[in-house]
C-alpha positions as CSV (number, residue, x, y, z in Angstrom):
1,X,91.3,61.9,118.3
2,X,89.5,64.9,119.1
3,X,92.6,67.6,118.7
4,X,92.6,71.3,119.2
5,X,89.1,73.2,119.1
6,X,88.8,75.9,116.6
7,X,86.5,78.8,116.9
8,X,82.9,78.0,117.4
9,X,81.5,77.8,113.4
10,X,84.8,77.8,111.8
11,X,84.4,74.1,110.5
12,X,80.8,75.1,109.2
13,X,82.2,77.6,106.8
14,X,83.7,76.3,103.7
15,X,87.1,77.5,102.0
16,X,86.7,80.2,99.6
17,X,87.9,78.7,96.2
18,X,87.8,79.5,92.6
19,X,88.3,76.6,90.3
20,X,91.8,76.4,88.5
21,X,91.1,73.9,85.9
22,X,93.1,73.0,82.9
23,X,90.8,74.0,80.0
24,X,91.5,76.0,76.9
25,X,89.6,79.2,78.0
26,X,89.7,80.0,81.7
27,X,87.5,82.7,82.0
28,X,86.0,82.6,85.5
29,X,88.6,84.8,87.8
30,X,88.6,88.1,85.8
31,X,92.3,88.0,85.5
32,X,93.9,90.0,82.9
33,X,94.6,88.0,79.9
34,X,97.5,89.6,78.6
35,X,100.7,89.9,80.5
36,X,103.1,92.9,80.4
37,X,105.6,93.1,77.6
38,X,108.8,91.3,77.9
39,X,110.5,94.5,78.8
40,X,108.6,94.5,82.1
41,X,110.0,90.9,83.0
42,X,113.7,92.1,82.0
43,X,113.4,95.3,84.3
44,X,112.0,93.3,87.1
45,X,114.8,90.7,87.0
46,X,117.5,93.5,87.2
47,X,115.2,95.0,90.2
48,X,115.4,91.7,92.0
49,X,118.9,90.9,91.5
50,X,119.7,94.5,93.1
51,X,117.4,93.5,96.3
52,X,119.3,92.9,99.6
53,X,116.9,89.8,100.4
54,X,119.1,89.0,103.7
55,X,117.4,92.4,105.0
56,X,114.0,93.2,105.9
57,X,112.1,94.9,103.4
58,X,111.1,98.8,103.7
59,X,108.2,98.3,106.3
60,X,106.5,101.5,105.3
61,X,106.7,100.4,101.5
62,X,108.0,104.3,100.9
63,X,108.8,104.1,97.4
64,X,105.8,102.3,96.0
65,X,103.3,104.6,98.1
66,X,105.1,107.6,96.6
67,X,104.7,106.0,93.2
68,X,101.4,105.5,93.5
69,X,100.4,108.6,94.7
70,X,102.1,110.4,91.6
71,X,100.1,108.5,89.5
72,X,96.7,108.8,91.2
73,X,97.1,112.4,92.4
74,X,96.6,111.6,95.7
75,X,99.2,112.1,98.6
76,X,101.7,109.7,99.8
77,X,100.4,110.1,103.3
78,X,97.0,109.0,102.2
79,X,98.2,106.0,100.4
80,X,98.8,102.4,101.7
81,X,99.9,99.1,100.3
82,X,98.8,95.5,101.3
83,X,99.5,92.0,99.9
84,X,96.3,92.4,97.6
85,X,93.6,94.5,98.1
86,X,91.7,91.8,100.1
87,X,94.4,92.3,102.8
88,X,93.8,96.1,102.5
89,X,90.3,95.2,103.5
90,X,91.2,93.0,106.4
91,X,93.3,95.6,107.9
92,X,90.2,98.3,107.5
93,X,88.0,95.8,109.1
94,X,90.6,95.5,111.8
95,X,90.8,99.1,112.3
96,X,87.3,100.2,111.8
97,X,84.9,97.2,112.5
98,X,85.3,94.0,114.8
99,X,82.9,92.7,117.5
100,X,80.1,94.9,118.5
101,X,80.4,96.7,115.4
102,X,78.3,96.5,112.2
103,X,79.1,96.8,108.5
104,X,76.7,97.0,105.2
105,X,77.0,95.5,102.0
106,X,74.7,96.4,98.7
107,X,74.0,92.8,97.3
108,X,74.6,91.1,95.3
109,X,78.2,92.1,95.4
110,X,81.8,90.8,96.0
111,X,81.5,87.7,98.3
112,X,84.9,88.6,100.1
113,X,83.3,91.7,101.9
114,X,81.1,89.7,104.1
115,X,83.2,86.9,104.3
116,X,86.1,89.4,105.6
117,X,83.4,90.6,108.2
118,X,82.8,87.1,109.5
119,X,86.7,86.6,109.7
120,X,86.7,89.9,111.8
121,X,83.6,89.1,114.0
122,X,82.0,92.3,112.4
123,X,78.1,92.0,112.2
124,X,76.9,92.5,108.4
125,X,73.4,94.0,107.3
126,X,73.1,92.9,103.7
127,X,70.9,95.4,101.8
128,X,69.5,94.5,98.3
129,X,70.4,96.4,95.1
130,X,67.2,97.2,92.8
131,X,66.7,95.7,89.3
132,X,69.8,96.9,87.5
133,X,71.8,96.9,90.3
134,X,72.3,100.4,90.4
135,X,72.6,102.0,93.9
136,X,69.9,104.6,94.2
137,X,68.3,106.8,97.2
138,X,66.0,104.0,98.8
139,X,69.5,101.9,99.5
140,X,71.3,104.9,100.8
141,X,68.5,105.4,103.3
142,X,68.4,102.0,104.1
143,X,72.2,102.0,104.8
144,X,71.8,105.2,107.0
145,X,69.2,103.7,109.2
146,X,71.5,100.8,109.8
147,X,73.6,102.9,111.5
148,X,77.0,101.2,110.0
149,X,80.6,101.5,111.3
150,X,81.5,100.6,107.8
151,X,79.9,100.6,104.4
152,X,81.2,98.7,101.3
153,X,80.5,100.0,97.8
154,X,81.8,98.0,94.7
155,X,82.2,99.9,92.1
156,X,82.5,98.6,89.2
157,X,80.4,96.0,91.1
158,X,81.4,92.4,91.1
159,X,79.6,90.3,89.8
160,X,77.2,92.8,88.0
161,X,79.6,94.9,86.2
162,X,78.2,98.0,86.7
163,X,79.8,101.3,88.2
164,X,77.9,103.0,91.0
165,X,76.9,106.6,91.1
166,X,79.7,108.7,92.6
167,X,76.7,110.9,93.9
168,X,75.4,108.1,96.0
169,X,78.7,107.5,97.6
170,X,79.0,111.4,98.5
171,X,75.6,111.1,100.1
172,X,76.3,107.9,101.9
173,X,79.6,109.9,103.4
174,X,77.8,113.0,104.1
175,X,75.0,111.5,105.8
176,X,77.3,109.1,108.0
177,X,80.3,111.2,108.6
178,X,81.7,108.8,111.5
179,X,81.4,105.8,109.0
180,X,84.0,104.8,107.0
181,X,82.8,104.2,103.3
182,X,84.9,101.7,101.4
183,X,84.7,102.3,97.6
184,X,86.1,99.0,96.4
185,X,87.4,99.9,92.8
186,X,89.3,96.7,92.0
187,X,87.8,97.2,88.4
188,X,88.1,100.9,88.4
189,X,90.6,101.4,85.7
190,X,88.2,99.9,83.3
191,X,85.8,102.9,83.9
192,X,88.0,105.8,85.2
193,X,85.1,108.3,84.7
194,X,83.1,106.7,87.6
195,X,86.1,106.8,90.4
196,X,85.2,108.2,93.7
197,X,88.7,109.7,93.8
198,X,87.4,113.5,93.4
199,X,85.5,112.7,97.0
200,X,88.6,112.2,98.7
201,X,89.4,115.9,99.2
202,X,86.1,116.7,101.0
203,X,85.1,113.3,102.4
204,X,87.5,112.1,104.9
205,X,85.6,108.9,105.6
206,X,85.8,107.8,102.2
207,X,88.8,105.3,101.4
208,X,89.2,103.7,97.7
209,X,90.7,100.5,97.6
210,X,92.4,99.1,94.4
211,X,94.6,96.1,93.0
212,X,97.3,95.7,90.6
213,X,95.7,92.3,90.0
214,X,93.3,93.6,87.1
215,X,94.6,96.5,84.9
216,X,98.3,95.9,86.0
217,X,98.1,92.2,85.0
218,X,99.7,91.6,88.0
219,X,97.2,88.8,89.6
220,X,100.4,86.6,90.7
221,X,102.1,89.4,92.6
222,X,99.4,90.4,95.0
223,X,99.6,94.2,95.2
224,X,96.7,96.1,96.9
225,X,96.4,99.5,98.1
226,X,94.0,102.5,99.5
227,X,93.8,105.9,99.0
228,X,92.3,107.6,101.7
229,X,92.8,110.6,104.6
230,X,96.1,110.5,106.2
231,X,94.3,109.8,109.3
232,X,92.7,106.4,108.0
233,X,96.2,105.4,106.8
234,X,97.5,106.0,110.3
235,X,94.9,103.4,111.7
236,X,96.0,100.8,109.2
237,X,99.6,101.5,110.1
238,X,98.5,100.3,113.5
239,X,96.9,97.1,112.8
240,X,99.2,95.8,109.7
241,X,101.6,93.1,110.5
242,X,105.5,94.2,110.6
243,X,107.3,94.1,107.1
244,X,103.8,92.8,105.7
245,X,105.1,93.6,102.0
246,X,108.1,92.0,100.8
247,X,110.9,93.3,99.2
248,X,109.9,91.3,96.0
249,X,106.4,92.3,96.1
250,X,107.6,96.1,96.1
251,X,110.0,95.6,93.3
252,X,107.1,94.2,91.0
253,X,104.8,97.1,92.0
254,X,107.4,99.6,91.2
255,X,108.2,98.0,87.9
256,X,104.7,97.8,87.1
257,X,104.4,101.7,87.6
258,X,107.3,102.2,85.3
259,X,105.3,100.5,82.9
260,X,102.0,102.0,83.3
261,X,101.8,103.1,79.6
262,X,101.8,99.5,78.6
263,X,99.2,98.7,81.2
264,X,96.9,101.0,79.9
265,X,97.2,99.7,76.2
266,X,96.2,96.5,77.6
267,X,93.2,97.7,79.1
268,X,91.9,99.2,75.5
269,X,92.5,95.5,74.3
270,X,90.1,93.9,77.0
271,X,87.5,96.5,76.7
272,X,87.3,95.4,73.0
273,X,86.8,91.8,73.9
274,X,84.3,92.8,76.7
275,X,82.2,94.7,74.3
276,X,82.7,91.7,71.8
277,X,81.2,89.7,74.4
278,X,78.4,92.0,75.3
279,X,77.3,92.5,71.7
280,X,77.2,88.8,70.9
281,X,75.1,88.0,74.2
282,X,72.6,90.7,73.2
283,X,71.6,88.7,70.2
284,X,72.0,85.3,72.0
285,X,68.5,83.5,72.2
286,X,67.0,83.5,75.8
287,X,70.4,85.4,77.4
288,X,70.1,88.7,79.1
289,X,73.3,90.4,79.8
290,X,74.1,92.9,82.2
291,X,75.8,96.3,81.0
292,X,79.5,96.1,82.3
293,X,82.0,98.8,83.1
294,X,84.5,96.2,84.1
295,X,86.5,93.4,82.3
296,X,83.6,90.7,82.8
297,X,79.9,90.3,81.6
298,X,77.2,89.1,83.9
299,X,74.5,87.1,81.9
300,X,71.4,85.4,82.8
301,X,70.3,82.3,80.9
302,X,67.5,79.5,81.7
303,X,69.1,76.4,83.0
304,X,72.6,78.1,83.7
305,X,74.2,75.4,85.6
306,X,73.3,73.0,82.5
307,X,74.9,76.0,80.3
308,X,77.9,76.2,82.7
309,X,78.6,72.4,82.4
310,X,78.3,72.5,78.7
311,X,80.6,75.2,78.3
312,X,83.1,73.3,80.5
313,X,82.6,70.2,78.3
314,X,83.8,72.3,75.5
315,X,86.8,73.6,77.3
316,X,85.5,77.0,78.7
317,X,85.4,77.8,82.3
318,X,83.0,80.7,83.5
319,X,81.8,81.7,86.8
320,X,78.6,79.9,88.1
321,X,76.6,82.9,90.1
322,X,73.3,81.3,90.7
323,X,73.7,81.4,94.1
324,X,74.1,85.2,94.2
325,X,71.8,86.0,90.9
326,X,69.3,83.4,89.6
327,X,70.3,81.7,86.4
328,X,73.3,83.9,86.1
329,X,76.9,83.1,84.9
330,X,80.0,85.7,84.5
331,X,82.5,85.4,81.9
332,X,85.6,87.2,81.9
333,X,86.8,88.9,78.8
334,X,89.9,86.8,77.7
335,X,92.1,87.2,74.4
336,X,90.7,87.2,71.4
337,X,91.0,83.4,70.8
338,X,89.6,82.6,74.3
339,X,86.3,85.1,73.6
340,X,86.2,83.3,70.3
341,X,86.2,79.9,72.1
342,X,83.6,81.0,74.5
343,X,81.3,82.4,71.9
344,X,81.4,79.3,69.6
345,X,81.0,77.2,72.7
346,X,77.7,79.2,74.2
347,X,76.5,79.1,70.3
348,X,76.5,75.3,70.7
349,X,75.2,74.9,74.0
350,X,72.2,77.3,73.4
351,X,71.5,75.3,70.2
352,X,71.6,71.6,71.9
């Protein structure tokens, strides 16, 4: 039976999958290891009980956009919400990229950037980051020469962990005034001093994309948002689906904003574990760790696939990124107990 025919090449592309295995320490997906306190759950339950779920939600996500504008220092007209930052990126590409248009990425970086370009029929020009993974003048010059319609800058960069210089983002935006420069700040709250937010006032072609999945401990709620010029948000309105953010999701976002102080306190606990990992890796034989401004650490070790398996055999799941960076693994900062399990398991594997 032949069945329906999908678009050419579709079945040659594997699914995007992050393993979700039942292990003692799941440190492969960069989730927040600490939930928001019980008061958040109580407040969210009360909000959900008050919802009129027989009615459509607010299609403009007005209250949530206004709340995000208030905490970010930007305008509500320049704030837009979607189901996770990945949906924001899809909408951006639908509005500014697509067939006959071009995007630039700086590799290694977040795999979804190029994957979403493929989904939207956008040509991708992949430019290599230099040693240290820090965006510099040479990469900016290469991006300008590529004449893109969209440029992705991931800061802090996933999987390498380092924030990118805001000055290089400005250089891109000023040299390519007709290009939308997307700054993916999914991990931005872990490095607030490196945000591109100040550029929005003078660079209307910069769009910052953020998420509730990391700093707000709400990976399960799927909330992402962008801060950009109101004209950019107007274009996203034209491509989004009707009532695309459910009333339940909006309630979760508003409740999380009300508990923002709790979320900020969690950030400090995560940074402590990230730094604990980085310090331990600095003394591990044969291991080189990249400096991180995020909630994870990328490290290079000989025989990385075997090390990954050895960690898994001991109940610790990390991310194998050898396809992006030779001999590289990435570990998320977990709870103190999870971090301890990782460090002990790594010590045993390296000594074996």
